[in-house]
C-alpha positions in Angstrom: -54.1 -24.4 -0.1 -57.1 -25.7 1.8 -59.4 -23.5 -0.3 -57.7 -24.5 -3.6 -58.4 -28.1 -2.9 -62.1 -27.6 -3.0 -62.0 -25.6 -6.3 -59.8 -28.0 -8.3 -60.3 -31.5 -7.0 -63.2 -32.3 -9.4 -64.6 -31.1 -12.6 -68.1 -31.0 -11.2 -68.6 -29.1 -8.0 -70.3 -30.9 -5.1 -74.0 -30.1 -4.8 -73.6 -28.3 -1.5 -70.8 -26.2 -2.9 -72.9 -25.1 -5.9 -75.1 -23.3 -3.4 -72.2 -21.0 -2.4 -70.9 -18.3 -4.7 -67.7 -18.3 -2.6 -66.0 -21.6 -1.5 -64.9 -20.0 1.7 -68.6 -19.8 2.8 -68.3 -23.5 3.5 -66.2 -22.9 6.5 -67.8 -21.7 9.8 -66.7 -18.2 10.9 -65.3 -19.5 14.1 -62.9 -21.7 12.3 -61.9 -19.0 9.9 -61.3 -16.6 12.8 -59.1 -19.2 14.7 -57.0 -19.7 11.6 -56.5 -16.0 10.9 -55.5 -15.3 14.5 -52.5 -17.6 14.0 -51.2 -15.4 11.1 -49.1 -12.3 11.1 -50.5 -8.9 10.2 -49.1 -8.7 6.6 -50.5 -12.1 5.7 -54.0 -11.3 7.1 -54.1 -8.0 5.2 -53.8 -9.9 1.9 -56.8 -12.0 2.9 -59.0 -9.0 3.2 -59.4 -9.3 -0.6 -60.8 -12.9 -0.4 -64.4 -11.7 0.1 -66.5 -9.0 1.7 -67.2 -11.2 4.7 -63.5 -11.7 5.3 -62.8 -8.0 4.9 -65.6 -7.3 7.5 -64.2 -9.9 9.9 -60.6 -8.6 9.7 -61.7 -5.0 10.1 -63.9 -5.7 13.1 -62.6 -4.1 16.4 -63.1 -7.4 18.3 -61.0 -9.3 15.8 -58.3 -6.6 16.0 -58.2 -6.8 19.8 -58.1 -10.6 19.8 -55.3 -10.7 17.3 -53.3 -8.3 19.4 -53.8 -10.5 22.4 -53.5 -14.0 20.9 -51.3 -13.8 17.8 -47.6 -14.7 18.0 -45.7 -11.6 19.2 -43.1 -11.4 16.4 -41.3 -8.5 18.0 -39.5 -5.9 15.9 -37.3 -2.9 16.4 -38.2 0.4 14.8 -34.9 1.5 13.3 -34.2 5.1 12.2 -31.8 5.3 9.2 -29.9 8.6 9.1 -29.0 10.4 5.9 -25.7 12.2 6.4 -26.0 14.1 3.1 -29.2 15.8 4.2 -28.4 15.6 7.9 -31.8 14.1 8.8 -33.6 10.9 9.5 -34.7 9.2 6.3 -37.7 7.3 7.6 -38.6 4.3 9.8 -37.8 0.7 9.2 -39.5 -2.1 11.1 -37.1 -5.0 11.4 -37.7 -8.4 13.1 -35.5 -9.0 16.2 -35.2 -12.7 15.2 -33.6 -11.6 11.9 -31.3 -9.2 13.7 -30.1 -12.1 15.9 -29.2 -14.1 12.8 -26.5 -11.4 12.3 -26.3 -11.6 8.5 -25.3 -8.6 6.4 -28.4 -6.6 5.4 -29.3 -3.3 3.8 -32.6 -1.8 5.1 -35.1 -0.5 2.6 -37.8 2.0 3.6 -41.3 0.8 3.0 -43.9 3.2 1.5 -45.9 3.4 4.7 -42.9 3.9 7.0 -42.6 7.7 6.7 -42.5 10.4 9.3 -44.4 13.1 7.4 -43.8 16.4 9.1 -42.4 14.8 12.3 -38.8 14.3 13.2 -38.8 12.1 16.3 -40.2 8.7 17.3 -41.6 9.0 20.8 -42.4 5.3 21.1 -44.8 2.5 20.1 -47.7 0.8 21.9 -50.0 -2.0 20.6 -48.6 -1.5 17.0 -49.2 2.3 17.0 -46.2 4.5 16.6 -46.2 8.0 18.2 -44.3 10.7 16.3 -43.3 14.2 17.5 -43.1 17.2 15.2 -42.2 20.9 15.6 -42.0 24.1 13.6 -38.6 25.5 12.6 -39.7 29.1 12.3 -38.1 31.9 14.3 -39.9 32.6 17.6 -42.2 30.3 19.7 -42.3 26.7 18.5 -45.4 24.9 17.5 -45.2 21.2 18.6 -47.6 18.4 17.7 -47.9 14.6 17.7 -49.1 12.1 15.2 -50.1 8.5 15.6 -49.4 6.0 12.7 -49.5 2.3 12.0 -46.7 1.5 9.6 -48.3 -1.8 8.5 -51.7 -0.5 7.6 -50.6 2.9 6.4 -52.8 4.8 8.9 -51.5 8.2 9.8 -53.5 10.5 12.1 -54.0 14.2 11.8 -52.0 16.5 13.9 -52.9 16.0 17.5 -52.3 17.9 20.7 -50.7 20.9 19.1 -49.2 23.4 21.6 -46.8 26.3 21.6 -43.7 26.8 23.7 -41.1 29.6 23.9 -37.9 29.2 22.0 -35.8 29.1 25.2 -37.4 25.7 26.0 -35.8 24.1 22.9 -37.4 21.2 21.2 -34.5 18.9 22.1 -35.2 19.5 25.8 -38.6 17.8 25.6 -38.7 14.4 27.2 -41.7 12.4 25.9 -43.2 8.9 26.3 -46.2 7.1 24.9 -48.4 4.5 26.6 -51.9 2.9 26.8 -53.9 3.5 30.0 -57.6 3.2 31.0 -58.6 2.3 27.4 -56.9 5.3 25.8 -53.5 6.3 24.5 -51.5 8.9 26.3 -48.4 11.0 25.7 -46.5 12.4 28.7 -44.2 15.4 28.0 -41.7 16.8 30.5 -39.8 20.1 30.0 -38.1 22.3 32.6 -39.9 20.6 35.5 -43.3 21.1 33.8 -45.2 17.8 33.1 -48.3 17.5 30.9 -50.3 14.5 29.8 -52.2 14.3 26.5 -55.2 11.9 26.4 -56.3 10.8 22.9 -59.9 10.1 24.1 -60.2 13.6 25.4 -58.0 15.2 22.7 -56.6 17.6 25.3 -53.5 18.3 27.5 -53.6 18.7 31.2 -50.8 19.6 33.6 -49.9 17.5 36.6 -47.6 18.0 39.5 -44.2 19.5 38.7 -41.1 17.4 39.0 -38.9 18.8 41.9 -35.6 17.4 40.3 -33.7 17.7 37.0 -34.7 14.6 35.0 -32.0 13.1 32.8 -34.0 9.9 32.2 -37.5 8.9 33.2 -40.3 6.4 32.8 -44.1 6.3 32.9 -46.0 4.0 35.2 -49.7 3.4 35.4 -51.3 1.1 38.1 -47.8 0.2 39.2 -46.9 -1.3 35.8 -44.0 0.1 33.8 -45.4 0.8 30.3 -42.5 2.5 28.5 -38.8 3.1 28.6 -36.9 5.8 30.3 -36.3 7.1 33.9 -34.6 9.5 36.2 -32.6 8.2 39.0 -35.8 8.0 40.9 -39.0 9.7 39.6 -41.8 7.9 37.9 -45.4 8.8 37.1 -48.9 7.5 37.8 -50.7 10.6 36.7 -49.1 11.7 39.9 -45.7 10.5 40.9 -43.4 9.4 43.7 -39.7 8.9 44.0 -38.1 5.6 43.2 -34.5 5.2 44.3 -31.9 3.3 42.3 -29.7 0.6 43.8 -27.5 1.8 46.6 -23.7 2.4 46.0 -23.7 2.7 42.3 -21.2 4.8 40.2 -23.4 7.5 38.6 -21.5 7.6 35.3 -23.9 7.0 32.3 -27.0 5.7 34.1 -29.9 4.5 32.0 -33.1 2.7 32.7 -35.1 0.4 30.5 -38.2 -1.8 30.7 -37.3 -5.2 29.3 -39.6 -8.2 29.3 -41.9 -6.3 31.6 -39.2 -5.7 34.2 -37.3 -2.6 35.2 -33.5 -2.5 34.6 -31.0 0.0 35.8 -27.6 0.2 34.2 -24.4 2.2 34.5 -20.7 2.3 33.9 -18.5 1.0 36.7 -14.9 2.2 37.2 -14.4 2.6 33.5 -14.0 -1.2 33.2 -17.5 -2.7 33.4 -21.1 -2.3 32.4 -23.5 -3.2 35.2 -27.2 -4.0 35.0 -29.6 -4.3 38.0 -33.1 -5.8 37.8 -36.0 -4.8 40.0 -37.6 -8.2 40.6 -40.7 -6.7 42.3 -41.7 -3.5 40.7 -41.9 -0.5 43.0 -40.0 -2.3 45.8 -36.6 -0.7 46.1 -35.3 -3.5 48.3 -35.8 -5.9 45.3 -33.0 -4.5 43.2 -30.8 -7.4 42.2 -27.6 -7.2 40.2 -28.4 -8.9 36.9 -24.8 -8.9 35.5 -21.5 -7.2 35.4 -19.8 -7.3 32.0 -16.3 -6.1 31.3 -15.7 -3.8 28.4 -13.2 -6.3 27.2 -16.0 -8.9 26.8 -18.2 -6.3 25.1 -15.3 -5.4 22.8 -15.7 -1.8 23.7 -12.5 0.2 23.1 -11.7 2.2 26.2 -8.3 3.5 25.1 -7.9 7.3 25.3 -11.5 7.9 26.6 -10.5 10.6 29.0 -13.4 13.2 29.0 -15.0 11.2 26.2 -15.7 8.4 28.7 -18.3 10.7 30.4 -20.1 11.0 27.0 -20.3 7.2 26.3 -23.7 5.6 26.9 -24.8 2.0 26.4 -28.5 1.5 26.0 -30.2 -1.9 26.6 -32.7 -2.2 23.7 -34.3 -5.6 24.2 -33.8 -9.3 24.9 -34.1 -12.1 22.5 -37.4 -14.1 22.8 -35.7 -16.7 25.0 -33.8 -14.1 27.0 -30.4 -15.5 26.0 -29.2 -12.5 24.1 -29.2 -8.8 25.1 -29.2 -6.2 22.3 -27.3 -3.1 23.3 -26.8 0.2 21.5 -23.9 2.6 22.0 -24.0 6.3 21.1 -20.4 5.9 19.9 -20.8 2.9 17.5 -22.4 2.4 14.1 -23.6 -1.1 14.9 -25.6 -2.6 17.8 -24.0 -5.1 20.2 -25.4 -8.6 20.5 -24.3 -10.0 23.9 -24.9 -13.7 24.5 -25.6 -14.1 28.3 -24.9 -17.9 28.2 -21.3 -17.9 26.8 -20.4 -14.2 27.5 -19.6 -13.4 23.9 -20.3 -10.2 22.0 -20.8 -9.6 18.3 -21.8 -6.6 16.2 -24.7 -6.4 13.8 -24.0 -6.1 10.1 -26.4 -3.5 8.9 -25.0 -1.4 6.0 -27.3 1.6 6.7 -26.3 4.4 9.0 -28.6 3.6 11.9 -29.2 5.6 15.1 -29.4 2.5 17.2 -29.6 4.3 20.5 -33.0 5.8 19.6 -34.5 2.5 18.3 -37.8 1.5 19.8 -39.4 -1.9 20.3 -42.5 -2.6 18.2 -45.2 -5.2 17.6 -47.2 -5.3 14.4 -51.0 -5.0 14.7 -54.1 -3.7 13.1 -54.7 -1.0 15.7 -55.4 2.5 14.4 
């Protein structure tokens, strides 16, 4: 609207404006940059068509880095709709967490750029880049590869880090995570105690020290900072690793670990009646584990009738907090909707998304220009 004012306020252009073929040239680049940094990615992409100078500015690596650091972090979840007819994932949908918390009925629609190409699993996201994992379905040894994509800009990388593994080490046994460390993106893959790290800058894999334990959940840590979700009941990585013990005296049924708001949380089922979460207030210090909450399944509206053996197969996955930390979004491998738990009043509601969503494999996501 600011630019429209100059072009329509008078029938005769001001003398200084007549010297400019584009009205936006009247504004200093510093001011334009400050204004653009306040906008979301989709809005800025539309402004690339304003002029060549704007397109150059928005495409500049320094602007991209500044926008990632300074722009409002409108956090999203990457949701994976499932098509039961074809028995496969039908794409990726980026959905704002703030809209999810409004809890209105919604049907998700796949956007053109949100496809998985020849990949079938989302490993994770970092700085707006999404890491996908693909594998061959032929008989014999499996070929495995990764791709990086930016769902907003439409960028999709070529196949990266392709390697082959024997069929006995099935694709589903691979545990992977994605992170940014030392100015490059890395993928960590764990399978049958073997651990390898792929560096995008080097475009190569290298093996690191084997895990001595069976890992049912894990996380990756660089420079003592947790950078992605996951964990074992103790092991974490820093190119090398050391053991990190969980809180003492916990019931081992259904343990999960997540990094929420840059803190490490450990959760598990307690006596088939409560869901318990612990928070590590000082990362890497086992003595800093503090019980965050203990919620009854009655409050969560989780039906425990007739669980029996099925109880051992129930998992609750903390996905993320709301921006103000008042609401925790949980996913269950036994429910079609996510759980919105209000920490202030202790109430729980279910989302109203009409699609068939695999909530428990959802990933947090922030839009950016990075590619």
